[in-house]
C-alpha positions as CSV (number, residue, x, y, z in Angstrom):
1,X,1.2,-4.5,-11.6
2,X,-0.7,-3.8,-8.4
3,X,0.8,-5.4,-5.3
4,X,-0.7,-6.5,-2.1
5,X,-1.6,-4.3,0.9
6,X,1.4,-4.3,3.3
7,X,0.6,-3.0,6.8
8,X,2.9,-0.9,9.0
9,X,2.5,1.1,12.2
10,X,2.1,4.6,10.6
11,X,1.9,3.8,6.9
12,X,0.8,1.0,4.7
13,X,1.6,0.2,1.1
14,X,-1.2,-0.5,-1.3
15,X,-2.4,0.0,-4.8
16,X,-2.1,3.4,-6.7
17,X,-5.3,4.5,-8.4
18,X,-6.3,7.2,-10.8
19,X,-7.9,9.1,-7.9
20,X,-4.3,9.5,-6.5
21,X,-3.1,11.2,-9.7
22,X,-3.5,14.9,-8.6
23,X,-1.5,14.5,-5.4
24,X,1.1,12.3,-7.0
25,X,1.5,14.8,-9.8
26,X,2.2,17.5,-7.2
27,X,4.7,15.3,-5.3
28,X,6.5,14.4,-8.5
29,X,6.8,18.0,-9.5
30,X,8.3,18.8,-6.1
31,X,10.9,16.1,-6.1
32,X,11.6,15.1,-9.7
33,X,15.2,16.3,-9.5
34,X,15.9,13.7,-6.9
35,X,14.4,11.0,-9.0
36,X,16.8,11.5,-11.9
37,X,13.9,12.3,-14.2
38,X,14.7,13.6,-17.7
39,X,11.3,15.4,-17.7
40,X,12.2,19.1,-18.1
41,X,8.7,20.4,-17.6
42,X,6.1,19.9,-14.9
43,X,4.2,16.6,-14.9
44,X,0.6,17.1,-16.1
45,X,-2.4,15.5,-14.6
46,X,-2.9,13.6,-17.9
47,X,0.7,12.5,-17.8
48,X,0.4,11.2,-14.2
49,X,-2.8,9.3,-15.1
50,X,-1.1,7.7,-18.1
51,X,1.8,6.7,-15.8
52,X,-0.5,5.1,-13.3
53,X,-2.3,3.2,-16.0
54,X,1.0,2.0,-17.5
55,X,2.5,0.8,-14.2
56,X,-0.7,-0.9,-13.1
57,X,-0.6,-3.0,-16.3
58,X,3.1,-3.7,-16.2
59,X,3.8,-7.3,-15.1
60,X,7.4,-6.5,-14.0
61,X,6.7,-3.4,-11.9
62,X,5.1,-3.2,-8.5
63,X,4.1,0.4,-7.7
64,X,2.7,0.9,-4.2
65,X,1.1,4.0,-2.8
66,X,2.5,5.0,0.6
67,X,-0.5,5.9,2.7
68,X,-1.0,7.1,6.3
69,X,-2.8,4.4,8.4
70,X,-4.9,6.9,10.3
71,X,-6.3,8.9,7.3
72,X,-5.7,6.7,4.2
73,X,-4.0,9.8,2.7
74,X,-1.5,9.0,0.0
75,X,1.9,10.6,0.8
76,X,4.1,9.1,-1.9
77,X,5.0,5.9,-3.8
78,X,7.5,3.1,-3.6
79,X,8.2,0.9,-6.6
80,X,9.9,-2.4,-7.2
81,X,11.2,-2.6,-10.8
82,X,13.8,-4.2,-13.0
83,X,12.7,-7.5,-11.6
84,X,15.2,-10.3,-12.4
85,X,13.8,-13.6,-11.2
86,X,16.7,-15.6,-12.5
87,X,19.3,-13.6,-10.5
88,X,16.8,-12.9,-7.6
89,X,17.3,-9.1,-7.8
90,X,15.3,-6.0,-8.3
91,X,15.6,-2.2,-8.0
92,X,13.5,0.1,-5.9
93,X,12.6,3.8,-6.0
94,X,10.7,6.0,-3.6
95,X,8.9,9.3,-3.9
96,X,7.5,11.3,-1.0
97,X,5.8,14.6,-1.0
98,X,8.1,17.3,0.5
99,X,6.0,17.8,3.6
100,X,6.4,14.2,4.5
101,X,10.2,14.0,4.3
102,X,12.3,13.7,7.4
103,X,9.5,12.2,9.5
104,X,10.4,8.5,9.2
105,X,7.6,7.6,6.8
106,X,10.1,6.8,4.0
107,X,12.1,4.5,6.3
108,X,9.0,2.6,7.4
109,X,7.8,2.3,3.8
110,X,11.2,1.0,2.6
111,X,11.4,-1.5,5.5
112,X,7.9,-2.8,4.7
113,X,8.7,-3.1,1.0
114,X,12.0,-4.9,1.8
115,X,10.1,-7.3,4.1
116,X,7.7,-8.1,1.2
117,X,10.6,-8.4,-1.3
118,X,12.6,-10.8,0.8
119,X,9.9,-12.8,2.6
120,X,7.1,-12.9,0.1
121,X,8.7,-12.5,-3.2
122,X,12.0,-14.2,-2.4
123,X,14.5,-11.7,-3.8
124,X,18.2,-12.3,-3.0
125,X,19.3,-8.7,-3.3
126,X,17.6,-5.3,-3.8
127,X,19.3,-2.3,-5.4
128,X,18.7,1.5,-5.2
129,X,20.3,4.4,-7.0
130,X,20.9,7.8,-5.4
131,X,22.4,11.0,-6.7
132,X,25.1,12.7,-4.6
133,X,22.9,15.8,-4.0
134,X,20.3,13.6,-2.3
135,X,22.1,12.8,0.9
136,X,18.8,12.3,2.8
137,X,17.8,9.4,0.5
138,X,21.2,7.8,0.9
139,X,21.0,8.1,4.7
140,X,17.6,6.4,4.9
141,X,18.7,3.6,2.6
142,X,21.7,2.9,4.9
143,X,19.4,2.9,7.9
144,X,17.4,0.2,6.1
145,X,20.5,-2.0,5.8
146,X,21.8,-1.0,2.4
147,X,25.5,-0.7,1.8
148,X,27.1,1.4,-1.0
149,X,28.5,-0.9,-3.6
150,X,29.5,1.5,-6.3
151,X,30.0,5.1,-7.3
152,X,29.4,6.3,-10.8
153,X,31.5,9.5,-11.0
154,X,30.0,12.7,-12.4
155,X,26.8,10.9,-13.6
156,X,24.1,13.6,-13.2
157,X,24.1,17.3,-14.1
158,X,22.1,19.2,-11.6
159,X,22.1,23.0,-11.0
160,X,25.2,23.4,-13.1
161,X,27.3,20.8,-11.4
162,X,28.0,17.1,-12.1
163,X,27.1,14.7,-9.2
164,X,28.1,11.1,-8.5
165,X,25.5,8.4,-8.6
166,X,25.7,5.9,-5.7
167,X,24.6,2.3,-6.2
168,X,23.3,0.8,-2.9
169,X,22.3,-2.7,-2.3
170,X,20.9,-4.8,0.6
171,X,20.6,-8.6,0.9
172,X,18.3,-10.5,3.2
173,X,20.7,-10.8,6.1
174,X,21.6,-7.1,6.0
175,X,18.0,-6.1,5.9
176,X,17.1,-8.6,8.7
177,X,19.6,-7.0,11.0
178,X,18.3,-3.5,10.2
179,X,14.7,-4.8,10.6
180,X,15.4,-6.2,14.0
181,X,17.1,-2.9,15.1
182,X,14.2,-0.9,13.7
183,X,11.6,-2.9,15.6
184,X,13.5,-3.0,18.9
């Protein structure tokens, strides 16, 4: 399901369209090992287009494009999925093109998404999963107020080694403290 446009200082979150498919396919192929994908071959343009159609029709997934405010260029995606309205929880996932990592864009996008999740949608708790070889993703989640709640030992085989999967979560109060620090 397409979500609203959420404005930030350097990035905004907005709908993903079929016109974004070529760039998103490239980004996905760059970082799929961080996403825990079981896809063993490169994503094709047709596969990316099918994915975009599928998530834009799905009533329980919000897939936002992360775009630069100055140029409108798409640099990645951030999704809210596994929505459980009864328990007030959901899970998130983020994908950035390699050239945009380490520049604070992911942190800004996650903070904006969490603001929407807590203030507009009313979630109680938001989860994310990170594999042990993706320390950068874990670090930015912690910066956004997440805490590590669980470790699933030896969960993912990557480059001949088994890695732990970390389950991280943030509630509204934890996010609010991180949001206030981020904006000060």
